[in-house]
N, C-alpha and C positions, 0 to 999 in steps of 0.2 A: 739281925746287927742291933746293936745295944744304940739307946739314944746318944749315948757320952761317943762313941764313935762316929757319929755321923757331926754333932755338933761342935768336937774337940779343934778337930781339923779349919772347920769353918771363924771359930770364936779368933784361932791364931791366924786366918788370913786377914779377917774382920780389924781385927787389932794394926795390924800395917798396910792396910790398903789407903792409897795418896786420894784416892777420887773420891770425892763428895758422891756424885750417882751411884757407883757401885757399893759404896757405903750402904747408904740407906734399903739400897736393892736386895742385899746380904742381911741387912739387919732384920728388915721384915720377913724375911724365909724361916731365919733363925727363927725369929719370935713366934710366927706360925706352926713350927716343929715343935717348941715346946710346947705351944697349945693343944699339941695332937692335932692339927690340924691335919686332914688326910691328904696322901703323896707328898706331902713338902718334905719329908726324909726321904722319901727316894730321890727327889731332885735335889735333896741338898748333896746325895753320896754320887748323885751323877758328876755336878757341880768341882765334884771333889774326888775323882775318881784317878785322880794323876796329874802330873803335868802335861799342857800339850808338849807332844814328841814332835823334833823334825819330820816329817815326811819329804815332800818334794821340793826340798834345798830350802827350808825354812819351815814356818806353823803357822797351820790355818785351825780357825773353829768358831762356835757360832757367838754370837758377842755377848758378855755378861758378867755377872760379878763371879769370883771362885779360879781354884787353879785350872781347872781342864777349860774355861772359858778365853774368850778375848775380851781384854780391858787394859785398863793402863799400867796393874799393877806388872802384869803377864810382859806386855813392852817393854819396861823397865828393868824388870830381872832379865828376860831376853838381854837385851842390849848392853847388862851390866858385863854380861857373858861374853856377848861378840866382843866388845872392847878390850877385854883380859885375854881372850883367842889374838884378835887383832897385835895389839901389844906384844906379845909372846913371840908370836911368830913370824909378823912383822917388823916391829921395833920401828924404828927413824922413818919409815915408809908410813907408816900407820899414821901417824904422828904430822909429815909434810904432806903425802897427797892425800888425804883426808879419804871419806866416805860417802859418797853418794848416797842420797835418800830422798825417795819418788815416794808418791802417794795420789793413788786415785780419788773419783769422789762419794766414794761407800762412806755407810754414817762411820764417826770416828777417823776415819783415815788420816786426816790431814792433823788431827791432836795427839793421834799415835805417833803421826810423823818428826812432828816438835817434839814432843817425849823424848825419843831416838837420838834427835840432832843435840836436845839441852845435858842428855846423858854422855853420849860421845866427849860433848864438849868439857866435861867436868872429869873424864877421862884422861885430857887434853889434844883430843881426837879432833880434829876442822869435818863439818858436814859441809857438801855442796846441798843445799835444800831445793828441789822444785816449789818455785814464786806462786806454784796453785798446782790443782791436781792437773795428772802427767800420763801419758800410754806409758804401760809397763817397756815397751820397745826403746821409749825413748831415755828411760832409768838406766835399762842396761846400756844402752849404745854410749850413755853418758860416761860411765866405767870407763869404757875404753879411751875413750874421746878425751879424759881431762885425766887419764894414766893413772886412777881410784886405787884404794887399795882394798877396797870391796865397794860393795853397793846391797842396800835398804831400799826395797818396793812392799809399800803397805799396800793391800790389794788381796783379794780372794777371789779374783778372775771371773770367771763366769758361776759362781755358787750363790745362792739365795740369797735374799738380803740381808738376811741375819749374821751372815758370815763375817769374815776378816779374816785379814791377814799376815803375813812377815814373810818374805821372801829375800834370800840370801845371796849375793854374787861376791865372786872372789875377785882380785887383781886381775885378771884373766879373761873378766867379764861374761863369764858364765856362770851359771849356778853352782853351789858347790855339790862337793860329793867328795867321798871319802878321800883322805882323814879328816877333812875340814867340817864336816856336819858331826861328828863322832864329838869333837873335839870342841866344837862351840858348843854343844850338848852338853857335854863336860864340866864345861866352863860354867854353864850357866845354872846347873845344880848347884856349883858353888856362890853364889848370887846371894847378896843379904837382903835381907827381907825386903818389899817396894818400896818403905819409904823410908829406909837407911844405902837408896842407890844416890848417890850424888848428882846433883843436875845443876846447871848453868841456867838462870834463867835467860829466857832466849833475846830480848833484846840489850843481856849484857854481853850474851855470848858471838851475838850479831858486830858490837861495839869493840871487844877483841879478837875479831875476827876468826873467830871458833864457826860462826854459822854464814856460811856465802850463799848467793840464788845461783842457780845454773847462768851460764852462761849467756848473752843475748846472743852469741853465733853459733847455738849448742843446737836449735831447731834448723839455723840454715845449712847448717853443716850436714845434718842428719838427713837433710830433703835433697841434696846434692849427691849426699852417698846413693840415697835411693833412686836419684834419676841413672846413676850409673850402674845400676844392676839392669836397664832394659837390653834387649836382644837384639829386637828392631825397632827403627824410628817410622816405619810405613805405617800401613793398614787404617781401617774406618774410624779415626776418633771423636767421629760425630755421633758414636751408639749412645743410647740414650742408658743411661745408669740412675738408677735407685738405690740408696744407701741409708743403712742405720745406724747407728750405734748401739742401738739397746739401754740409752739413759747413761750410757758411759761416756768416756773421755775421748772420744774419736773422730766428734766433726769435725771438728778444723781441722785437723794434723790432716788426715786422709782425705779433706777434699782441695788442701790444697796439694800436697802431693800428687793425685789426680789432675788436677790443673795444669801442675807444670810438666806432665803427661803430655797434654795435650785434651784431655776430657774436661770438657767443660759442660756437658751435657748429662749433669749428674742435679740428679734430686734427693733432698735430705727427708726423712717421714719426719713431719713436724712434730708429732705428741711426743716422738723418742729423739731428737734432735740436742738438746739439753741434758745435762748430767745431773743425774736425780738418785740418788741412793738409796730411794724407796722403791723406784724400779716401776714404778706405778700402772703402765700399761703391760704386764707381764707377769706371768705367774713363777714365772724361774728362767731371769737375765741370761738364759744359755740359746745360743743360735740353732740348737741341736735339740732342743727341747718342742714338743707339739704347741704351735700354736702361738712362738715365740716371732715368727716372722709373717702372721697373717699383716700389722697394718702395713711392711713393705709390700707386701702380695699386692696388696687390695690397690695402695698406692702404684705398683710397678702396672698393675691392670689399667688404670685412669690413664697413665703417662705413657702407655706403650713401649716401655720399658725394654731393651735387649737383654739387659745383666741385672740379678739384682747382687749388691755384696751386700756383709753383714758382720760386725766387728764384737764380741765380747764386752761388756764393761774396760776393759783394761786394755782393749786393744790388740791382745796378742793371739787370739786365734779369728780366722777368717770364714765364713760360711757363703757362697756361692748356689746362685739359683738360676735358671736361664728359662727363656720362653718356650715353649714347644708349638711344634705345626700349629696347633688348635685356640694357642692364645692363653694356655695355660702357663703354669709356671711350676716344677722342677727344682727341687733342693739337691745340689748334689751332694754326695757322701765325703766325708772327709779322707776318704782316700779316693776317690774319684778327682777331686783337685787336688793332691799330689801327683797323682800320676798324671795327670794335665801338666801340672806345673814342671814335673819331673823330666818327661818324656820332651817339653818345650825346650828345655835349658839345654840339653844335652845335645838336641839336633839343629835345633835352630843357629844363623852364624851371628857372628859376634864376639865379645871376648866372654861373654857368660857359655855359651855353649860351644858349636863344634867349631869352626874358625881353624886356624892355627895352631889351636891347641889340642896336643896328643892326647887320643884317646883313656890312654894308661894312666895317665897322670890327671887324669879326673875323678873324681872322688861325690860320692852319694850315699847317705844314710838312709836309713827308715828305723821307726820302734819296732819290736818283736809282734807287734800285736796291729801291724800294719799292713797291709795288705802286700803278698808277695811279687804282687805285679811289677813296681819299680826293680824290683831285684830282676825278673824274668829281660824288661828293656835294658837296664844295663850291662846285663850278659851278655845282651845280645851286641849291643856298642863297644863293647869292651871297655867300659867303665868299673871302675874299684866301686863294690856296693858291700854294706855292711850292714846287722841289723844288732839293738842297743838294746838295753832295757829301756820299760817304760818312762818316759818324762824327757821332756828335751833338755836336760842337766847333761844328759848321757851320750844326747847327739851332739852336742857343742862340745864336751869334751872330750868326746872321740875322735871328733873330726879335725880338735888340732894337737891331738895327738896321732895322728895320723900323716897331717899336716909336713909334721915336725921328722917323724921317723922316716916317710919315703917323697917327700917333696908334692905331692899330689894335690891338686887345687880343689878344695870343699866348692862344688858346685850347690848342691840343696842339700835337705834333711825334712822332714815329715815326721808326724805321727796321726793316725788316723784321726783322733782327735781335736779334729780344724789347725791344726799348729803347722808353720812353715816357714821355713829360710832358707833365705838366698845370697849366698857368697857369706863372705866374711863380715858384713853391716852390721849386722846384730848377732850375737851369743845368745839367742834364745829364741821364741818363739816371734814372727813380727806378722802381726797383720796391717800394717800398713806398707810395706815392701810386695806383701804375697798381694796384697789387694790390684796394687797398681801391674805388677808382672804378669796378673790372671786377666784385667784388664786391657794390657796389651795385645796375647793372646786372643782374646775376643774378637779384639779389632781386627787383627790381622785374618783371622778366618772369615768373619763379615766380610773384609775387601772381597774374598775368594769364591764369598755366595754361602758359606759355611756359618754354621756356629757350631759350640762344646759340646755338644750332641752327636754332633756329625763326625767331631775327631773323637769320642769316645768311641763309636762305633767304630771307626779306622782304626783304633787301637783293638780292638777288640778281635779285630780279624786280624792282625798281624800276630797279638800275644796269646789269645788267646782270654778265653771268659773266665775273668776271677769273679768271684761275689762272695761276701763276706755280710756276718752279721754279728749282734753284741746283744747277748741279754746281761741285764745290770739288775742286779739284785739292793735294794735300800733296806738296813737293818739298822735300827738307830737303837742309841742307849748304849748299856753295860753286856746289858743280855745281847744285843749283837753283834757288839764286838767278840762276845765268845763263840758264838755262833758261827761268824764267820771264818774263825779262827779252826772252828769242830771241823766243819765243813774241809777246810783245806788240809787237816791233819787225817780227814778220813783217808780223801782222794792218794793222799804220801803214804799212807797205811796199808793200802790195799789197790795200788793201779791195775784198771781194767783192762783186761785181755781184747776186748770188744765193746764198742759205740755202739749203739743201734745194728746191730748185726756187722760192723766194719771192723775188721781186725786192727789194734793196733799195733802198730809196729816198731815206736820205739817212744819212748817218754823222756822229759827232759824236765829235771827238776833243778831249776837255778837256785833254792836254797842250799841244796848240796853238791850245786856246781859238778850234774853231773848227768849223761845222757845213758839211758839204757836200753838196749832193746829187745825183741821181743824172744829172744833166743838167748838173754842174760848178760852179753856182751855191755862192759860200762867201760865207757870214756870221758873225761875230765870237760866240762865249758869253762871258755874264758872269761865270760862275762861274770861280772861281780857279782856275789849272791843275792838273791830276790827273791821275795816271797810269790813265785811263779812258777805255776804247771804248764806242762807243751806237750800235748798226743796226737803223735803225728800218724794219721790213718793210712790204710791201704788205699792208692788210689792216688794219694796227692792231698788228701784234704789234709787238715790242721784244727787243734782244738785248744785254747789257750783259758786257767783261769789265774786269777788274780785278785786279789783285793784290794781297792783305790787306795791310792795315796792321800787324796787330802778332804772324800769323804766318804761316808761309812756305808760304803756297797762293794758288794762283790762283783765280780765283772766275767763274763764268761765269751769266749770270741770264738768265731767260727768262719773259716774260711775254706771254700773249694771253688777246684777250678775245673771248665769244662773246653774239651776241644770246641773248635767251630770248622764246621766245613767249609768248603768254597762258595759255595751257591745256598746253603740253606737259610731261612732268615734268622736273626736274633732271635727271635723270639723261642724258638727252638730251646736252644742250650740255656735259654735265662730260665726257660720253665724248669727243665732238666734243675742248674742249679739248685734254683730255688728250692723245687719238693728235697734237692738233698741237705741244702743247708736248715729246713723247717726239723725234718727228720733228726737230723744230728741235735740241734738244739734243743728239742722235747724228749731226747735219750739222754744227753748227759745233764744236763737241769735236775731229773727225773733221777740221775744218778746220784748228785750231788745231794740229793734230798730236799731240793726246793722247787717253786716255781710251779 
């Protein structure tokens, strides 16, 4: 790689960067590269490996200077493209209804959100700007509540502290899907250099009515809608709950939502209660990561809590832990929480569950990498169930498609990565509404002398034991992207006939939109094309391979099912399933040449 090949795009970017901070950062790197400092040219090459691409309904990346990083220049060019696309597709609605702009408490989130609002104002598009850091579910709810033409949420959700992102909603209050994502991406490519993107100063935009704060009734209206999700009003609402927002923006609103539902014995982890984009007490602000819940568990033991609830920093995900009989706490998987919520909503009385609603007109959805158990429950109850691609944008948009075409009532959707939504209140993951309904279920069972662990055991004996596992491999940088692509290409080129000694009965390639059985028969898939491979194994097991849409990872998912006889201890089928799952995980990782 030549010196000029690295430096020319960096110098061009620097000439148009409107942010003094990233200007200085990039100037230092260019000077160091010219001086021959070791490793700097490779870093510059990585920062200029190409523009950030729309992944899960937007862009996300590491903060810093360069076209492949998240910075004000990228935000301005992205917003210029979004504005151009909105005006071309929605016209007067964009000018009159405006765009919701929310942001979390990460580093640069407020600055990015204000740049979004100022760039939209210059295009004649008004903004409904959050007056402070807000949860993602509030921004998503605001799009529908305000009848906005679109929404932007500045967040990197549960990513490490060095990340930030830009999530886009359409006028249906769901994350964008084709053709809007590709249309916006094309418009971004045509955007001028960042310093040539017009902006109206924030104070002037406010004076002209082109930037206005969220209305005062937004949060109260959302909280009323959350109260409407209740299935039952009974149960032991005095159960003790420990809650952590993991330094995110959830503490105030989650506590208020729980209090309105009658849960007043809630204690927040003090070290993590206030928003802090540095996330000082966790290495990785994701409640699924090892160690992230340690402070919550310590407080739960001290308080004798029945239930531990945690949100990720932007409050769209929910983690749950419960106390075992020995006094220790066990964290439930996203699949377990999804099954608990789904079953409760479908079987208990009231507007959300059974009641007078006909079963055939109810609808639940899950992502294709989530446990098949919800599908088995839905089938047993006569409820319509579908799987979607990974990403909540697919769940929300597919739910609305089915609602429109069949008149079905959407009850619940979830993905195994701790994402849940209940009913149509929020057309995205909602860690607040899910927390309230999960606490309600725990309260109902506590009044019966049972726990959520008892509930899971009862479901296992009714529907069988479903065990899921995942192996995730982080491969950073340009080399990592290339290796992930090579792994997926090799798996496509040579589909295995067996994995770990278990025959492959069929494999699905979502990119080619085909399902091929072991006898060579091929049939089309109806899901949109995506870089996902699914291997269906003899006996009902399943393996899925896909790259992450938001992180430099390749992920493998494993699902096995074991029959449970009436009298056997659950430890026996659990041991059988765990052994099968581990064998499959080791065999497939070796087959992929990783791990």
